[in-house]
Backbone as a ProteinNet text record, in pm:
[ID]
protein_1_A
[PRIMARY]
MTSADFRFIRELAYRQTGIVLPERKQHMVYSRLCRRLRALKLTTFKEYCQYLLDTPDELGQFINALTTNLTSFFREKHHFDYLKNTLVSSWQQQQKRRIRIWSSACSTGEEPYSMAMSVASLFGNASCDTKILATDLDTNVLQKAQSGVYPIEALENIPNEYQEKFLMRSGSQIKIKDKLQQHIHFKQLNLLNDWPMQGKFDVIFCRNVLIYFDNDTKTQIIRKFRRLLADDGLLFIGHSETLHQISDDFSLIGQTIYKPI
[TERTIARY]
1538.1	1432.5	1306.1	1249	1136.2	999.7	891.9	761.1	724.1	758.5	730	808	923.6	1027.5	968.4	930.6	872.6	740.5	664.2	550.8	558.3	650.1	679.3	728.5	821.9	880.8	779.5	686.3	594.3	494.7	459.6	355.9	428.6	539.1	619.8	634.8	667.8	689.7	561	450.8	326.4	278.8	295.3	265.8	344.1	471.1	555.8	547.8	532.5	545.8	422.1	327	213.3	250.1	374.3	421.4	367.8	313	265.2	366.7	408.6	510.7	438.1	404.6	340.6	444.2	404.4	483.5	588.3	573.6	665.7	790.3	774.7	884.1	974.2	942.7	1028.1	1184.3	1220.2	1360	1410.9	1348.8	1395.2	1420.7	1322.9	1339.4	1469.3	1478.5	1597	1725.4	1734.8	1858.3	1887.4	1794.6	1812.7	1822.3	1770.3	1813.7	1927.1	1980.5	2105	2207.1	2233.3	2330.9	2321.8	2200.1	2173	2212.6	2187	2237	2393.4	2447.1	2596	2654.2	2595.8	2647.5	2628.6	2527.7	2500.7	2559.4	2616.9	2675.1	2573	2455.8	2356.2	2354.9	2311.1	2328.4	2192.8	2085.4	1936.3	1858.4	1761.2	1651.8	1561.1	1553.4	1477.7	1539.3	1691	1761.8	1736.6	1726.8	1706.5	1566.4	1462.9	1321.5	1323.8	1395.4	1399.6	1475.5	1574.9	1648.7	1565.2	1478.6	1389.2	1297.9	1251.4	1156.9	1240.5	1352.4	1437.2	1499.6	1522	1600.4	1521.2	1432.2	1360.8	1451.8	1575.1	1662.7	1688.9	1666.1	1705.8	1596.7	1478.9	1363.8	1400.1	1489	1523.4	1603.6	1691.7	1781.8	1708.5	1603.2	1511.4	1436	1379.8	1294	1392.8	1506.8	1608.4	1642.5	1648.7	1702.9	1577.3	1448.4	1338.9	1292.1	1297.9	1244.4	1314.7	1243.7	1281	1315.2	1434.3	1471.6	1527.6	1449.9	1491.5	1448.7	1525.9	1492.9	1591.4	1568	1661.4	1601.8	1701.8	1659.5	1567.9	1465.2	1364.1	1291.8	1269.6	1204.5	1053.1	1003.5	850.5	872.9	945.9	979.2	856.2	744.9	623.8	585.6	598.8	549.5	629.1	786.6	852.1	830.7	797.3	760.7	628.9	548.8	413.3	446.7	530.4	566.2	627.3	720.4	790.6	707.7	640.3	576.2	444.5	374.9	222.5	211.1	269.9	225.3	324	445.9	519.3	469.6	431.6	380.9	249.1	154.9	27.6	57	147.7	177.1	246.6	317.6	382.5	265.9	168.7	67.8	-32.2	-44.4	-119.1	-44.8	82	172.9	150.3	177	153.8	282.2	248.5	354.6	412.6	341.8	390.6	360.5	458	447.7	510.9	449.6	494.2	480.5	585.7	590.5	644.2	598.1	622.5	669.3	782.8	819.9	811.4	694	669.7	734.3	808.6	893.6	1019.1	1105	1203.3	1326.6	1335.3	1450.5	1585.8	1665.2	1803.3	1805.7	1693.6	1697.2	1681.8	1691	1666.3	1545.6	1434.4	1298.7	1311.9	1331.6	1320	1419.6	1529.6	1628.6	1579.8	1515.1	1459.4	1330.2	1261.8	1170.6	1220.1	1324.2	1388.2	1432.3	1500.8	1540.8	1436.8	1313	1198.2	1134.7	1151.8	1080.1	1189	1312	1406.5	1389.7	1310.9	1291.8	1220.2	1159.1	1095	1189.2	1294	1387.2	1462.4	1461.8	1526.8	1423.8	1297.3	1190.4	1180.5	1208.4	1219.9	1071	976.3	850.5	756.4	817.8	755	846.2	777.4	855.9	819.5	933.3	891.9	990.5	930.9	1006.1	965.4	1061.8	1025	1056.9	965.3	988.2	1007.2	1114	1146.5	1159.6	1061.4	1061.2	1069.8	1125.8	1128.7	1137	1100.3	1094.1	1234	1316.3	1456.1	1546.6	1621.7	1713.6	1844	1878.4	1999.7	1985.4	1883.1	1876.2	1849.9	1790.8	1780.1	1932.4	2006.4	2149.6	2225.8	2189.5	2258.4	2194.3	2053.4	1996.3	2055.7	2073.8	2102.2	2267.4	2342.6	2464	2481.9	2367.7	2361.9	2476.9	2527	2647.5	2594.6	2621	2587.1	2690.5	2680	2778.9	2764.9	2861.4	2869.1	2769.5	2738.1	2629	2506.2	2471.2	2338.5	2316.2	2419.1	2410.8	2323.2	2328.8	2253.3	2092.9	2048.1	1909.1	1873.1	1985	1955.8	1972.9	1861.4	1874.6	1987.1	2059.1	2173.5	2170.1	2048.6	2016.6	2028.6	2039.1	2048.6	2193	2254.8	2376	2482.8	2516.5	2615.6	2558.3	2436.2	2373.8	2357.3	2338.9	2293.6	2407.8	2499.8	2576.6	2726.8	2806	2952.7	3005	3093.3	3172.6	3294.9	3310.2	3441.5	3476.9	3571	3611.4	3497	3463.4	3351.3	3226.8	3208	3101.1	3041.2	2918.9	2863.4	2795.7	2792.5	2752.7	2645.2	2525.4	2428.7	2483.2	2466.6	2511.3	2421.7	2499.1	2418.3	2304.8	2311.6	2211.7	2071.2	2084.1	1959.5	1912.8	2019.4	2003.2	1930.8	1950.2	1907.7	1751.1	1701.1	1547.3	1469.1	1546.7	1490.3	1522.8	1407.6	1433	1395.5	1498.8	1485.2	1447.4	1358.3	1303.7	1271.2	1285.9	1242.2	1083.6	1004.7	865.2	809	744	673.9	522.6	477.2	346.2	238.4	262.9	164.2	146.9	245.4	235.5	165.6	162.9	107.7	213.4	153.2	240.2	236.1	348.9	356	329.2	309	287.6	147.5	135.9	7.7	-32.1	48.7	19.1	-36.8	-85.4	-138.1	-19.1	-25	72.9	11.6	95	40	66.3	156.8	195.2	246.8	192.6	243.6	282.2	404.8	445.1	442	372.9	374.3	377.5	491.3	511.5	580.3	508	564.6	580.3	483.4	486.4	345.1	239.7	112.6	104.6	181.8	187.4	244.2	295.3	345.5	233.2	127.1	31	-106.7	-174.9	-310.2	-402.2	-518.4	-619.2	-661.9	-670.9	-697.5	-604.8	-484	-366.2	-363.4	-381.2	-384.4	-485.2	-605.6	-732.2	-684.9	-624.8	-603.7	-485.6	-387.9	-295	-344.1	-428.7	-481	-568.6	-646.4	-732.8	-660.8	-536	-451.7	-384.1	-348.4	-310	-398.3	-516	-619.7	-644	-629.2	-645.8	-524.6	-409.2	-295.8	-270.5	-358.9	-336.7	-431.7	-389.1	-465.6	-568.2	-681.2	-800	-749.6	-651.9	-619.5	-488.7	-450.6	-323	-330.5	-227.4	-224.1	-135.6	-197.3	-124.8	-74.8	62.5	121.2	146.7	112.6	131.2	229.6	261.1	341.5	261.6	331.7	272.5	198.2	232.7	161.7	54.2	24.5	-79.2	-194.5	-304.5	-418.5	-505.6	-591.5	-671.5	-805.7	-830.7	-965.1	-1000.4	-1116.6	-1174.5	-1079.6	-1005.4	-928.8	-981	-1002.4	-1056.9	-1148	-1250.2	-1341	-1316.3	-1197.9	-1165	-1090	-1057.2	-972.2	-1021.9	-988.7	-1026.5	-891.4	-875.4	-758.9	-770.8	-636.8	-640.5	-520.7	-444.3	-329.3	-263.9	-145.3	-84.9	-52.1	-136.5	-121.7	-107.7	-174.6	-173.9	-333.4	-350.4	-489.7	-516.6	-631.4	-661.1	-784.9	-791.8	-906.6	-1033.9	-1134.1	-1268.1	-1344.5
5569.9	5595.7	5627.8	5740.3	5779.9	5730.1	5721.5	5684.4	5755.6	5890.6	5968.8	5935.5	5905.7	5863.6	5734.1	5629.2	5517.3	5514.2	5627.3	5636.1	5701	5788.8	5850.3	5752.1	5661.3	5556.3	5455.3	5417.8	5309.9	5365.1	5495.5	5551.9	5578	5619.4	5623.6	5491.5	5403	5258.3	5197.8	5236.4	5190.5	5258.5	5394.8	5477.2	5427	5399.3	5370.1	5223.3	5132.4	4995.9	4910.9	4960.3	4864.9	4785.2	4773.5	4701.5	4762.6	4677.8	4710.1	4661.6	4762.2	4751.5	4777.3	4663.2	4668.1	4708.3	4759.2	4792	4697.9	4571.5	4479.3	4479.2	4539.2	4546.3	4663.6	4754.9	4871.9	4822.1	4721.2	4680.1	4654.1	4572.7	4543.1	4648.4	4756.6	4872.2	4948.7	4957.6	5030	4965.3	4830	4770.7	4782.3	4781.6	4785.9	4931.3	5032.6	5168.3	5222.2	5162.6	5214.6	5246.5	5133.5	5136.8	5256	5299	5427.1	5549.3	5553.5	5665.8	5669.3	5557.1	5555.1	5599.2	5547.1	5575	5743.8	5799.1	5937.9	6033.6	5963.4	6048.4	6128.8	6057.2	6127.6	6059.6	6125.5	6092.4	6043.2	6092.9	6055.9	6023.1	5927.9	5918.6	6024.5	6124.3	6249.5	6318.4	6320	6368.1	6295.8	6154.9	6077.8	6089.5	6104.8	6139.7	6269.4	6370.4	6500.9	6488.1	6402.8	6379.6	6316.1	6230	6156	6251.3	6349.7	6449.7	6547.4	6570.3	6659.4	6613.6	6480.3	6398.4	6283.4	6309.5	6207.2	6084.6	6124.2	6007.9	5905.7	5936.9	5842.4	5736	5764.2	5667.3	5525.3	5510.8	5376	5316.1	5373.6	5301.5	5273.9	5367.5	5329	5215.4	5200.4	5077.7	4956	4963.5	4845.7	4815.1	4894.1	4853.9	4777.4	4819.2	4763	4642.2	4612.4	4502.3	4367.7	4259.7	4127.2	4049.5	3991.3	3914.4	3760.6	3704.4	3558.4	3472.3	3397.3	3315.3	3195.1	3110.1	2997.4	2934.2	2866.1	2784.4	2671.2	2650.1	2531.3	2555.8	2680.2	2669.3	2639	2560.7	2524.5	2434.2	2328.9	2265.8	2206.6	2180.8	2122.6	2219.9	2338.1	2433.1	2413.8	2386.1	2368.2	2222.6	2130.1	2001.7	2011.2	2096.2	2104.5	2175.9	2278	2347.1	2262.6	2173.4	2095.6	1976.3	1905.4	1771.3	1793.4	1887.8	1898.9	2010.4	2135	2232.9	2222	2180.7	2182.8	2067.9	1962.1	1859.4	1884.5	1969.7	2018.8	2096.9	2198.6	2293.8	2229.1	2120.8	2045.7	1974.5	1922.1	1857.4	1940.2	2069.6	2173.2	2229.1	2201.9	2262	2420.6	2474.2	2615.8	2677.3	2790.1	2876.6	2990.7	3019.9	3143.5	3111.9	3125.4	3094.6	3205.6	3262.1	3381.5	3341.9	3351.7	3311	3446.8	3478.1	3605.8	3566.1	3593.6	3595.5	3735.4	3763.6	3910.6	3957.7	3881.4	3924.5	3846.2	3858.6	3761.3	3768.2	3876.1	3900.4	3874.5	3788.6	3781.9	3683.7	3634.1	3562.5	3405.9	3353.8	3202.6	3147.2	3220.1	3187.8	3179.2	3283.1	3283.3	3177.4	3168.5	3059.8	2922.9	2902.8	2770.6	2749.3	2854.5	2837	2807	2878.4	2843	2703.9	2667.6	2523.2	2419.7	2458.9	2350.3	2350.3	2460.9	2464.8	2471.6	2422.6	2444	2351.4	2252.1	2163.8	2227.5	2344	2437	2520.7	2552	2648.2	2612.3	2478.9	2432.5	2421.4	2450.2	2439.4	2572.8	2582.3	2693.9	2737.8	2655.7	2696.6	2747.4	2742.1	2785.7	2893.6	3025.7	3147.1	3144.4	3111.4	3106.5	3205	3285.2	3404.2	3418.4	3456	3461.6	3607	3675.6	3813.2	3801.6	3876.3	3858.6	3999.7	4036.4	4179.6	4176.9	4298.4	4313.5	4471.2	4505.9	4629.1	4695.3	4595.2	4634.9	4636.4	4734.7	4738.6	4666.2	4656.8	4596	4437.5	4389.9	4247.1	4219.8	4302.6	4281	4269.1	4362	4357.5	4224.2	4173.2	4032.5	3933.2	3939.7	3844.1	3849	3962.3	3972.7	3915.6	3929.2	3879.3	3714	3644.3	3515.7	3436.8	3504.7	3450.7	3428.5	3303.8	3252.3	3185	3169.2	3099.6	2952.4	2873	2730.1	2656	2722.5	2643.1	2622.8	2722.1	2717.9	2587.3	2506.9	2391.8	2280.4	2297.7	2192.2	2186.7	2301.8	2313.3	2289.5	2264.6	2258.4	2102.5	2040.9	1901.8	1876.2	1757.9	1723.7	1733.1	1704.8	1689.6	1836.2	1936.1	2072.5	2124.7	2079.3	2139	2147.9	2027.7	2044.4	2117.8	2099.4	2154.6	2311	2367.6	2500.6	2598.5	2526.7	2608.3	2585.2	2695.1	2678.1	2697.5	2629.4	2640.4	2721.7	2824	2887.2	2916	2824.8	2847.2	2841.1	2933	2911.1	2970.4	2997.1	3049.9	2961.4	2971.4	2920.1	3023.8	3008.8	3116.2	3040	3107.1	3039.7	3065.3	2964.4	2974.6	3071.5	3127	3225.5	3170.4	3036.5	2964.5	2967.9	2979.5	2985.3	3126.4	3222.9	3358.1	3431.5	3386.4	3475.4	3465.1	3367.9	3359.3	3437.6	3510.6	3582.3	3728.7	3806.7	3954.9	4012	4079.7	4129.2	4283.2	4328.6	4458.1	4508.3	4629.2	4677.8	4714.7	4673.4	4702.4	4714.5	4819.3	4829.2	4773.1	4665.4	4612.9	4710.2	4814.3	4921.2	5021.6	5018.9	5119.8	5070.6	5145.6	5096.6	4980	4901.3	4788.9	4806.9	4814.1	4837	4707.2	4600.4	4475	4477.7	4421.1	4410.6	4283.8	4190.3	4056.2	3974.8	3858.9	3760.6	3673.1	3627.9	3544.2	3402.3	3306.3	3157.6	3111.2	3159	3157.4	3276.2	3305.7	3418.4	3354.2	3376.2	3354.4	3475.5	3481.8	3585.4	3526.9	3474.5	3390.1	3467.9	3454	3505.6	3661.2	3721.5	3858.8	3917.7	3858.9	3900.8	3910.9	3833.1	3847.2	3977.3	4068.1	4207.3	4302.1	4287.6	4370	4361.3	4472.1	4459.1	4392.5	4374.6	4311.6	4392.2	4517.1	4607.5	4591.2	4589.8	4607.5	4466.5	4359.1	4224.2	4213.9	4266.2	4250	4333.3	4436.5	4540.2	4457.9	4379.2	4320.7	4197.4	4128.2	4004.9	4027.8	4122.4	4169.2	4211.7	4276.8	4302.2	4175.1	4092.4	3961	3901.4	3897.7	3830	3893	4017.4	4085.9	4035.5	4019.2	3978.6	3828.1	3761.2	3601.4	3541.8	3457.3	3394.7	3311.4	3298.1	3219.8	3080.2	3026.3	2879.8	2893.6	3024.1	3034.9	3000.6	3001.4	2967.6	3068.8	3091.4	3188.7	3100.3	3112.3	3046.2	3136.3	3108.7	3196.2	3124.9	3188.5	3122.2	3012.7	2934.9	2829.8	2868.8	3005.6	3065.1	3165.6	3158.3	3270.7	3202.8	3278.9	3214.1	3349.8	3302.8	3391	3403.7	3323.2	3319.7	3438.1	3501.6	3624.6	3735.6	3715.6	3810.1	3825	3719.8	3730.2	3613.1	3648	3545	3512.1	3562	3530.2	3403.5	3329.8	3215.3	3103.2	2982	2852.2	2779.7	2720.7	2638.3	2501.6	2473.6	2349.2	2260.3	2312.7	2240.8	2313.2	2272.1	2340.5	2482.2	2571.8	2718.2	2752.6	2676.7	2706.2	2713.9	2839.1	2882.6	2889.1	2868.3	2896.3	2994.4	3061.1	3176.8	3100.1	3160.9	3106.6	3174.6
6215.1	6136.9	6214.1	6211.9	6279.3	6219.4	6296.9	6235.4	6109	6123.9	5997.1	5891.2	5908.7	5792	5733.6	5809.6	5761.7	5692.1	5741.7	5678.1	5543.8	5527.3	5393.8	5298.8	5339.4	5263.8	5223.2	5309.1	5261.8	5182.3	5183.3	5102.6	4972.2	4960.6	4824	4758.9	4830.4	4785.7	4718.6	4796.8	4735.7	4608.9	4609.7	4485	4364.6	4383.8	4286.2	4240.1	4324.1	4292.7	4337.7	4420.8	4457.7	4589.7	4622	4722.2	4868.2	4937.3	5072.3	5185.4	5249.9	5364.6	5501.5	5565.1	5701.7	5808.7	5917.4	6028	6053.6	6046.4	6083.3	5984.3	5866.3	5776.1	5806.7	5901.4	5923	5934.3	6013.7	6022.4	5899.5	5811.4	5682.1	5590.3	5597.9	5531.1	5567.1	5696.4	5750	5697.5	5712.1	5668	5516.6	5448.6	5286	5252.1	5311.8	5267.8	5338.9	5432.5	5500.5	5393.6	5297.6	5209.5	5123.5	5080.4	5004.6	5090	5216.2	5290.9	5294.3	5319.2	5319.7	5177.9	5081.8	4942.2	4907.1	4951.6	4944.7	5063.8	5151.2	5254.2	5335.1	5367.1	5433.3	5576.8	5680.7	5814.9	5879	5830.9	5881.6	5760.4	5802.5	5703.5	5673.2	5760.7	5725.7	5611.1	5609.5	5490.8	5354.1	5381.5	5258.7	5206.1	5288.8	5253.2	5160.4	5211	5136.2	5015.6	5015.8	4902.3	4775.5	4825.2	4735.1	4663.7	4750.3	4704	4594.9	4630.5	4540.1	4414.6	4440.2	4318.4	4266.3	4167	4098.5	4050.9	4020.1	3961.9	4076.8	4193.7	4317.7	4316.8	4258.6	4275.6	4220	4110.9	4070	4172	4230.3	4346.8	4470.5	4489	4604.9	4583.2	4468.2	4430	4430.3	4361.6	4360.7	4494.9	4591.7	4727.7	4801.1	4766.4	4853.9	4796	4670.2	4606.3	4642.2	4659.4	4698.3	4579.7	4570.8	4463.2	4481.9	4581.7	4614	4494.9	4434.3	4325.8	4305.8	4220.1	4181.3	4059.9	3998.1	3868.9	3911.6	3832.6	3846.6	3984	4036.5	4151.3	4135.5	4221.6	4198.6	4059.5	4076.8	3953.9	3864.8	3958.2	3890.5	3776.2	3784.4	3672.2	3543.3	3570.2	3435.6	3383.9	3457.9	3429	3353.9	3383.1	3307.8	3162.9	3174.9	3053.6	2955.3	2996.2	2913.4	2861.9	2956	2932.1	2888.5	2920.8	2867.9	2754.2	2790.6	2695.3	2560.4	2568.9	2453.2	2365.2	2432.5	2354.9	2284.6	2349.5	2282.1	2177.1	2200.8	2093.1	1964.7	1987.3	1884.7	1800.5	1870	1811	1720.3	1784	1716.6	1585	1591.6	1509.5	1496.9	1614.2	1642.7	1573	1510.8	1446.2	1537.6	1626.6	1710.5	1863.7	1938.6	2075.2	2154.8	2256.3	2332.3	2478.5	2550.6	2698.3	2766.4	2885.7	2952.6	3104	3148	3286.8	3337.4	3406.1	3442.3	3554.9	3651	3735.5	3757.6	3651.6	3622.2	3719.5	3797.5	3898.6	3826.6	3874.6	3818.5	3711.2	3667.6	3537.5	3550.5	3673.8	3662.9	3621.8	3636.7	3597.8	3438.5	3370.6	3220.1	3157.4	3220.3	3163	3198.7	3304.4	3331.1	3233.7	3198.5	3091.5	2953.2	2921.9	2790.1	2778.3	2884.3	2888.1	2875.5	2941.4	2933.9	2798.4	2717.6	2581	2472.3	2497	2412.1	2291	2296.3	2172.3	2058.6	2108.9	2003.4	1913.1	1980.8	1930.9	1784.8	1766.4	1648.4	1534.1	1573.1	1467.5	1393.2	1260.3	1190.8	1165.8	1171.2	1142	1269.3	1379.8	1507.3	1559.6	1548.9	1617.3	1769.7	1840.2	1991	2061.8	2142.8	2216	2369.2	2441.7	2578.7	2623.9	2680.3	2735.5	2882.8	2923.7	3076.1	3132.4	3217.2	3266.7	3419.8	3465.2	3610.6	3651.8	3758.1	3806.3	3842.7	3890.2	3930.8	3824.6	3795	3690.5	3718.1	3842	3883.3	3846.1	3892.4	3879.8	3718.7	3657.7	3505.1	3436.4	3486	3433	3455.4	3571.3	3612	3523.9	3505.6	3428.7	3291.7	3236.2	3081.1	3064.2	3186.9	3173	3165.7	3241	3222.4	3310.5	3406.8	3481.3	3622.2	3677.5	3791.9	3881.3	4016.8	4089.3	4044.4	4067.8	4035.6	4124.5	4227.9	4329.3	4259.4	4159.6	4100.5	4029.2	3990.5	3912.3	3992.1	4126	4197.7	4175.6	4120	4090.9	3945.9	3862	3718.6	3677.3	3619.6	3578.4	3479.6	3518.4	3440.9	3288.6	3238.6	3091.2	3027.3	3111.7	3042.1	3076	3160.3	3202.5	3090.4	3033	2932.7	2797.7	2775.8	2656.5	2657.3	2772.2	2779.1	2859.5	2939.5	3019.4	2985.9	3024.5	3014.3	3159	3198.5	3322.6	3320.7	3403.7	3418.4	3560.9	3607.6	3753.2	3846	3923.4	4023.3	3964.6	3841.2	3785.1	3661.3	3631.2	3503.8	3420	3289.3	3196.1	3106.8	3080.1	2994.2	2855.7	2773.7	2634.9	2544.6	2465.1	2354.8	2299	2260.2	2179	2270.2	2393.9	2480.4	2507.6	2533.1	2565.1	2442.8	2333.9	2215.8	2189	2267.7	2266	2367.3	2452.6	2565.7	2546.1	2568.3	2574.5	2691.2	2752.8	2891.7	2880.2	2974.1	2962.1	3088.4	3137.8	3263.2	3249.1	3342.9	3353.8	3483.1	3508.8	3644.2	3618.2	3685.4	3668.2	3689.8	3768.5	3791.3	3682.8	3593.2	3490	3363.1	3258.9	3121	3069.6	3009.8	2943.3	2793	2741.3	2598.2	2509.1	2558.4	2484	2418.7	2298.6	2223.5	2208	2166.8	2128.8	2241.4	2217	2301.9	2346.6	2485.9	2541.6	2564.5	2537	2544.7	2693.1	2759.5	2905.8	2950.5	3085.1	3175.4	3313.2	3362	3485	3565.4	3687.8	3765.6	3919.1	3954.4	4080.7	4190.2	4309.6	4415.3	4417.9	4364.3	4332.7	4397.3	4378.3	4438.7	4568.2	4624.8	4807.5	4850.2	4749.3	4810.9	4790.9	4720.9	4684.9	4770.8	4779.7	4838.3	4733.9	4773.5	4689.7	4561.7	4589.7	4459.7	4364	4402.4	4310	4247.7	4311.7	4263.2	4148.5	4175.4	4087.1	3953.9	3975.1	3849	3766.1	3842.2	3760.3	3687.7	3760.8	3699.3	3589.8	3586.6	3484.2	3361.8	3378.2	3272.7	3216.9	3305	3247.8	3160.6	3213.7	3122.9	2977.6	2969.2	2843.7	2755.4	2813.5	2724.9	2698.9	2770.9	2760.6	2658.1	2559.8	2462.4	2531.4	2469.5	2533.2	2576.2	2505.2	2566.9	2628.4	2671.8	2750	2887.3	2964.1	3103.2	3182.3	3306.2	3396.8	3526.9	3546.1	3652.6	3771.3	3906.4	4005.7	4121.8	4222.3	4322.6	4413.2	4492.2	4561.5	4675.9	4730.3	4848.3	4794.9	4678.3	4618.7	4572.7	4551.4	4510.2	4425.9	4336.9	4282.2	4330.2	4441.6	4512.2	4561.1	4522.3	4569	4500.9	4412.5	4344.8	4205.8	4145	4003.3	3968.4	3886.8	3850.6	3689.5	3651.5	3495.4	3463.4	3590.4	3564.4	3643.8	3615.5	3689.7	3706.2	3832.8	3852.6	3806.8	3729.6	3662.9	3722	3810.7	3867.5	3981.9	4021	4136.7	4090.4	4131.8	4100.5	3952.4	3879.7	3728.3	3696.9	3628.2	3594.8	3447.7	3402.4	3260.3	3270.2	3158.4	3145.9	3128.4	3196.4	3170.8	3048
[MASK]
+++++++++++++++++++++++++++++++++++++++++++++++++++++++++++++++++++++++++++++++++++++++++++++++++++++++++++++++++++++++++++++++++++++++++++++++++++++++++++++++++++++++++++++++++++++++++++++++++++++++++++++++++++++++++++++++++++++++++++++++++++++++++++++++++++++

């Protein structure tokens, strides 16, 4: 991979996804895109760069190869504790009739399924319409998320109280039960493009995503979140992220939990 190849790739990645790829990421980019070169029987990155220009359909595979999808069930557990113990209780006291939750970078699905388990007490209430939207840029991880199938090792991160209620075991795998899956709608979405959603959300999770964007892109995305968030809604971001000097529309109320001002 020449410097020119990497420059082309990083500029294309930024235009398409907003992801910033500094020089130190060149080896990572090389290793991830090598699989595409082998699949296409190309011998140089120069050929692959030209292929991207000539074949727009390859952009999806290009993005899928570059995006990072490290996740787990109940990652940053305090967020799900807050969702279950504080928000669900508050919504029940208010007798809310409509609740909308958005996992905006859902990866392979562990986050929205953890959300669903945390608010599951609401699903049996016919007078409360509760739905979870789960979106991601990467179509491959969305396909895995929709399947709801995970290795048995994932159980170690799932509280015992949820395991029998929401999971089925089959050999070396676990499967999310339909009664939980039916409350989650998975959809491909690029946060840099137009968002089709119109209604207000009570909770938006955008965790461990902002770290890949420059400040201008972060500001644009957070501004759009604010427009879609209910006035009493909450935004959850990752443990290594902050809205300091990014947005004046939110105030911090807990561990990377923000409310609109």
